[in-house]
C-alpha positions in Angstrom: 9.4 30.1 -4.5 8.5 29.3 -0.9 10.9 27.2 1.1 9.7 24.4 3.3 11.6 23.3 6.3 11.5 19.7 7.3 13.6 17.4 9.3 15.6 14.3 8.2 16.3 11.8 11.0 19.9 11.6 9.8 20.8 15.2 8.6 18.5 17.3 10.8 16.7 20.3 9.4 16.7 20.7 5.6 15.1 23.2 3.2 12.8 22.0 0.4 10.6 23.4 -2.3 7.0 22.5 -2.9 8.1 20.2 -5.7 10.3 18.2 -3.3 7.4 17.3 -1.0 4.3 15.0 -1.5 1.4 14.8 0.9 -0.8 11.7 1.1 -4.1 11.7 2.8 -6.3 8.6 3.4 -9.9 9.4 2.5 -11.2 6.7 4.9 -9.7 7.9 8.1 -8.2 11.3 7.2 -4.7 10.2 8.3 -1.9 12.0 6.5 1.8 11.8 5.8 4.3 13.9 3.9 7.4 12.6 2.2 10.5 13.9 0.6 13.9 12.9 -0.5 16.6 14.4 1.8 18.7 16.7 -0.4 21.8 15.9 1.8 21.7 12.1 2.2 19.3 11.3 -0.6 17.2 9.0 1.8 13.4 9.0 1.5 11.8 10.4 4.5 8.1 9.8 5.4 6.5 11.6 8.4 3.0 11.7 9.8 1.1 14.9 9.1 -1.8 16.2 11.2 -4.6 17.9 9.5 -3.2 21.4 10.0 0.1 20.4 8.4 -1.7 18.9 5.4 -3.7 22.1 5.0 -0.6 24.3 5.4 1.5 22.2 2.9 -1.5 22.1 0.4 -1.9 25.9 0.7 1.8 26.2 -0.1 1.3 24.4 -3.4 2.5 20.9 -2.4 0.9 18.1 -4.3 -1.8 16.4 -2.2 -2.7 12.8 -3.1 -5.9 11.4 -1.7 -6.1 7.6 -1.5 -8.4 5.0 0.0 -7.9 1.8 1.9 -7.9 -1.3 -0.2 -11.3 -3.2 -0.1 -9.4 -6.4 0.9 -9.2 -5.0 4.4 -13.0 -5.3 4.7 -13.0 -8.9 3.7 -13.6 -11.5 6.3 -12.0 -14.9 5.8 -14.3 -17.9 5.3 -13.5 -21.3 6.7 -10.8 -22.5 9.1 -7.3 -21.0 9.0 -4.6 -22.8 7.1 -2.5 -25.2 9.1 1.1 -26.3 8.7 -0.3 -29.7 7.3 -2.4 -27.8 4.7 0.8 -26.0 3.5 2.7 -29.3 3.3 -0.2 -30.9 1.3 -0.2 -27.9 -1.0 3.5 -28.2 -1.5 3.2 -31.9 -2.4 0.4 -31.1 -4.9 2.7 -28.5 -6.6 5.3 -31.2 -7.2 2.9 -33.2 -9.3 2.0 -32.1 -12.8 -1.1 -34.3 -12.8 -2.5 -32.8 -9.7 -1.9 -29.3 -11.1 -3.7 -30.2 -14.3 -6.6 -31.7 -12.4 -6.9 -28.6 -10.3 -6.9 -26.4 -13.3 -9.4 -28.5 -15.1 -11.7 -28.4 -12.0 -11.3 -24.6 -11.8 -12.2 -24.2 -15.5 -15.2 -26.4 -15.1 -16.4 -24.4 -12.1 -15.9 -21.1 -14.0 -17.9 -22.4 -17.0 -20.6 -23.6 -14.6 -20.8 -20.1 -13.1 -21.2 -18.6 -16.5 -24.2 -20.7 -17.3 -26.2 -19.4 -14.4 
């Protein structure tokens, strides 16, 4: 089995097998990382990986996981930002069971109204 040499920031160079290493590549921007657990100190190590490193590790049989950025990153907030006063008002509402029930009732009513359209 091929040995893979990597570097732990605490222990220095370590030897690993293809089963010890995982490569992750973002499908959206092609950025990559590889990670492993150091066999000496048992710390998780994550390092950036340029395309040629990803290709080399993948060709060696290392598992390559492709992932995508969460869609929430594309969302743009609507309305004004929350203020400190907004948070205090929200905190006060959470202290009142009646206010919580009213908010839940309003939410349920709105959901039912959306379903009728």
